[in-house]
C-alpha positions in Angstrom: 5.7 24.1 3.4 7.2 25.4 0.3 6.9 22.3 -1.7 5.6 23.9 -4.8 8.5 24.8 -7.1 8.7 28.8 -8.0 8.0 28.0 -11.6 5.3 25.5 -11.2 1.7 26.7 -11.5 -0.6 25.0 -9.0 -4.0 24.7 -10.3 -6.3 23.8 -7.4 -9.0 21.9 -9.4 -9.7 17.9 -9.5 -9.3 16.3 -12.7 -12.6 15.2 -13.8 -11.8 13.4 -17.1 -8.8 12.3 -19.3 -8.6 12.9 -23.0 -5.2 11.5 -24.1 -6.2 11.0 -27.6 -6.1 15.0 -27.7 -3.7 15.5 -25.0 -6.2 17.2 -22.6 -7.5 16.9 -19.2 -10.8 18.3 -18.0 -11.0 20.1 -14.7 -13.8 20.5 -12.0 -14.5 24.1 -13.0 -15.5 23.1 -16.5 -12.1 24.3 -18.0 -9.5 22.1 -19.9 -5.8 21.9 -20.2 -3.9 20.8 -23.1 -0.4 19.3 -22.2 2.6 18.3 -24.0 3.3 15.5 -21.4 1.3 14.2 -18.6 2.4 12.3 -15.5 -0.5 10.8 -13.6 0.0 10.4 -9.8 -3.7 10.3 -8.6 -3.0 7.3 -6.1 -5.7 4.9 -5.6 -9.1 4.6 -4.1 -10.1 3.2 -0.7 -13.4 1.6 -1.5 -14.9 1.6 2.0 -18.4 1.0 0.3 -17.5 -2.2 -1.1 -18.0 -4.1 2.1 -21.7 -3.8 2.9 -22.4 -2.4 6.5 -18.8 -1.1 6.9 -19.4 2.7 6.3 -22.3 2.7 8.7 -20.3 1.3 11.7 -16.8 2.5 11.1 -15.4 4.4 14.2 -18.0 2.9 16.6 -19.1 -0.6 17.6 -15.5 -1.7 17.9 -15.1 -1.4 14.3 -11.9 0.6 13.2 -9.1 1.0 10.4 -5.8 2.5 10.5 -6.1 3.3 6.7 -8.0 6.5 7.9 -5.7 8.5 9.9 -8.5 9.7 12.1 -9.5 6.5 13.2 -5.8 5.5 14.4 -6.6 6.9 18.1 -9.9 4.7 18.0 -7.8 1.8 17.1 -5.5 2.3 20.0 -8.5 3.0 22.4 -9.7 -0.4 21.5 -6.5 -2.2 22.0 -6.0 -0.4 25.2 -9.5 -1.3 26.5 -9.6 -4.7 25.5 -8.7 -7.2 28.4 -10.4 -10.3 26.8 -12.5 -11.3 23.9 -12.0 -11.5 20.3 -10.0 -9.2 17.8 -10.3 -9.8 14.2 -7.9 -8.3 11.6 -8.7 -8.4 7.8 -6.7 -7.9 4.7 -8.4 -7.6 1.4 -7.4 -8.9 -2.2 -4.2 -7.1 -3.8 -3.3 -4.6 -4.7 -3.3 -2.4 -1.7 -1.4 0.4 -0.2 1.5 -0.9 1.8 1.0 -4.7 1.9 2.4 -5.2 5.2 0.3 -2.3 6.8 -2.6 -4.9 7.7 0.0 -7.2 9.6 1.4 -4.3 11.3 -1.8 -3.6 13.0 -2.0 -7.2 14.2 1.5 -7.4 15.4 1.4 -4.2 17.3 -1.9 -4.9 18.9 -0.6 -8.3 20.1 2.7 -6.9 21.4 0.5 -4.4 23.5 -1.6 -7.0 24.7 1.3 -9.1 25.7 3.1 -6.3 27.6 -0.1 -5.8 29.6 -0.3 -9.6 30.3 -3.6 -10.1 28.6 -2.6 -11.7 25.2 -3.7 -15.2 26.5 -7.2 -13.8 27.1 -7.7 -12.0 23.8 -8.5 -14.4 20.9 -6.7 -12.7 17.9 -7.5 -13.8 14.2 -6.1 -12.4 11.1 -8.0 -13.4 7.9 -6.3 -12.3 4.7 -7.7 -12.7 1.0 -4.3 -13.6 -0.3 -2.8 -17.1 -0.9 0.1 -16.5 1.5 1.0 -14.4 4.4 3.3 -12.3 2.4 3.8 -12.2 -1.3 7.6 -12.7 -1.2 8.5 -16.2 0.3 11.9 -15.1 1.8 10.2 -12.9 4.5 7.5 -15.4 5.3 9.5 -17.5 8.1 10.1 -14.5 10.4 6.7 -13.4 10.0 5.3 -16.9 10.8 7.4 -16.9 13.9 5.2 -14.0 15.1 2.0 -15.5 13.9 2.8 -18.6 16.1 4.3 -16.5 19.1 1.3 -14.5 19.3 -1.0 -17.4 19.0 -2.7 -15.5 15.9 -5.4 -17.6 14.1 -4.3 -17.2 10.5 -6.8 -18.0 7.7 -5.6 -17.5 4.0 -7.9 -16.8 1.2 -10.5 -15.3 3.4 -12.3 -12.2 2.3 -14.4 -9.9 4.6 -17.6 -9.3 2.7 -20.0 -7.6 5.2 -20.1 -6.1 8.7 -23.1 -5.9 11.1 -21.8 -3.5 13.7 -24.8 -3.6 16.0 -24.7 -7.2 16.5 -20.7 -7.2 16.1 -20.8 -9.9 13.4 -18.2 -10.1 10.5 -19.0 -12.1 7.6 -16.2 -13.7 5.5 -16.1 -15.6 2.2 -13.3 -18.4 2.5 -12.1 -20.4 -0.5 -11.2 -23.9 0.3 -10.4 -27.0 -1.5 -14.2 -27.7 -1.6 -15.1 -24.4 -3.0 -16.3 -21.1 -1.3 -17.8 -21.0 2.1 -19.4 -18.1 4.0 -18.6 -17.7 7.6 -19.8 -15.5 10.3 -17.6 -14.5 13.3 -18.7 -12.5 16.3 -16.0 -9.7 17.6 -15.3 -7.3 20.3 -12.8 -5.5 18.0 -12.6 -5.4 14.2 -9.8 -3.8 12.3 -10.7 -3.5 8.7 -8.4 -2.7 5.7 -10.8 -1.8 2.8 -10.6 -3.0 -0.8 -8.7 -0.8 -3.1 -8.9 0.3 -6.5 -8.0 2.8 -9.3 -9.6 6.1 -8.8 -13.0 6.2 -11.0 -11.8 9.1 -13.1 -8.9 6.7 -14.1 -11.1 3.6 -14.5 -13.4 5.4 -16.9 -10.6 6.6 -19.1 -8.6 5.4 -22.1 -5.6 5.4 -20.0 -6.7 2.5 -18.0 -5.8 -1.2 -18.7 -7.9 -4.2 -18.0 -7.2 -3.9 -14.1 -8.4 -0.2 -14.1 -5.0 1.1 -13.4 -2.9 3.3 -15.8 -1.5 0.9 -18.3 2.3 1.5 -18.5 5.3 -0.4 -19.5 6.8 -1.9 -16.1 10.2 -0.6 -16.8 9.9 2.8 -18.4 6.7 3.7 -16.7 5.5 5.3 -20.0 1.9 4.5 -21.2 1.5 1.6 -23.6 -0.4 3.5 -26.0 0.1 7.2 -25.5 3.7 7.9 -25.6 3.6 11.4 -23.9 1.9 10.0 -20.9 3.8 8.6 -17.8 2.4 7.1 -14.5 4.1 7.2 -11.0 2.8 5.9 -7.6 0.0 3.8 -6.8 -2.1 4.3 -9.8 0.6 2.9 -12.3 -0.5 -0.6 -13.5 2.6 -2.5 -12.4 3.1 -5.4 -10.3 5.4 -3.8 -7.6 4.4 -3.3 -4.0 2.4 0.0 -3.9 4.6 2.0 -1.1 6.1 5.3 -0.8 9.5 3.6 -1.3 8.3 2.5 -4.9 7.2 5.9 -5.8 10.5 7.3 -4.5 12.4 4.9 -6.9 10.0 5.5 -9.8 10.0 9.4 -9.8 13.6 9.7 -11.1 13.0 7.2 -13.8 9.9 9.1 -15.1 11.7 12.3 -14.9 14.5 11.1 -17.2 12.2 9.3 -19.5 9.8 12.1 -19.9 12.7 14.5 -20.7 14.0 11.8 -23.2 10.5 11.7 -24.8 10.1 15.5 -25.2 13.7 15.6 -26.7 13.0 12.9 -29.2 15.4 10.5 -27.6 15.2 6.8 -26.7 13.9 5.9 -23.1 17.0 4.8 -21.5 16.1 4.4 -17.8 14.4 1.5 -16.2 12.4 1.0 -12.8 13.3 -2.6 -11.6 10.0 -2.8 -9.2 11.5 -1.9 -6.1 9.3 -1.8 -3.0 10.0 -1.5 0.7 7.7 -2.7 3.3 8.8 -2.0 7.0 6.7 -4.9 8.7 6.5 -3.7 12.5 6.4 -7.0 14.4 6.9 -5.8 18.0 7.7 -2.4 19.4 11.5 -1.8 18.7 11.8 -4.6 15.8 11.0 -4.5 12.1 11.3 -6.9 9.3 12.4 -4.7 6.5 11.2 -6.3 3.4 12.8 -4.8 0.2 12.2 -6.4 -3.1 11.4 -5.9 -6.8 9.6 -7.3 -9.9 9.2 -11.4 -9.5 10.2 -11.0 -5.7 13.8 -10.3 -6.4 15.5 -9.2 -3.0 16.9 -5.7 -3.4 18.3 -4.7 -0.2 19.4 -1.2 0.3 22.0 -2.2 2.9 24.5 -4.9 2.8 23.4 -8.1 4.6 26.1 -7.9 7.2 24.7 -4.5 8.2 21.0 -5.4 7.8 19.4 -8.7 7.1 16.0 -7.6 5.9 14.8 -11.4 6.4 15.0 -10.9 10.2 13.4 -8.7 12.7 16.0 -6.0 13.8 16.3 -2.9 16.0 18.3 -1.4 13.2 15.3 -1.3 10.8 13.2 0.1 13.7 15.5 3.0 14.0 15.7 3.6 10.3 11.8 3.5 10.2 11.5 5.8 13.1 14.3 8.3 12.7 15.7 8.1 9.1 12.7 7.5 6.8 10.5 10.4 7.9 13.5 12.8 7.4 13.8 11.3 3.8 10.1 11.7 3.2 9.6 15.4 4.4 13.0 17.0 3.9 14.0 15.2 0.5 11.4 13.3 -1.3 8.5 15.7 -1.1 10.9 18.3 -2.1 12.0 16.7 -5.2 15.5 16.1 -3.8 17.2 12.8 -3.4 20.5 11.5 -1.6 20.4 7.7 -2.4 18.3 7.0 -5.5 19.9 7.4 -8.9 17.9 5.9 -12.0 19.3 3.0 -13.5 19.9 2.7 -17.2 18.1 -0.1 -19.2 20.4 -3.2 -19.7 21.5 -3.7 -23.1 21.0 -7.0 -24.9 
């Protein structure tokens, strides 16, 4: 696809260890690379094995996950074939890739069942380990309208801890005012979102903070200990939503600050925590949640054009037609139309 710049050397080896004290990385073939500056962009790890019984039954027995691209057809097969019964959907503790994705699976499945006229015969439940339906309160009312409209049984602070695919039993640990209780639920369909962590090679390195992710300053994305190290994307130990939209806004900031670091200048550019979660609530409508650090709303378009707190067809159009082109034709090629890194505020 021509995504590697002509002057860049593509070393097709996995990094097996980081040694930032000596500015070195170790590779899978046993060699080492000495660097002047390092940008860490490993992404995060989908920890399927963290839920006992899941890996053994994933892709069969009615157990699926859209977090594995090869299982998306199986998800649709299950949705299309279910006319009555129980469908369970789960969301693990944060952080995860695209915090809206677990809900999208619920809503789109319900929309398909509603269009076929079987939604009333399918008992739908959504168990999320989070304390609220969505981390930014402004977007919750619109989402709750769909939870109620689809008659979804929503349970907060409920974490999937085991799956018995042969018996079709899912086990949850639920935190209540009286403590933690263990609940078993039978299912005909189970859509699982796996727990997610920093990659092992990061967690075991001195780059990691207490949460296992790369410890960086949330604004400059420079490492808190090693000034010639930066992080971008899901592996960065920042509180923003881990989305492609976040990486798109982070990358120009990292570039400008890395150049400043190599030139001996002050780091003047700041990332505001922007993340975008297009929450597909039905075919043809999306709640486009855009926000930054502290839940501050950071809409790309003016409210009179697009109100991100409501489901709109315009947001669907942007997601279906515009965002793929921004990703494939611009973001992956290191080009940008709308993003300009902002300078740090003075004072």
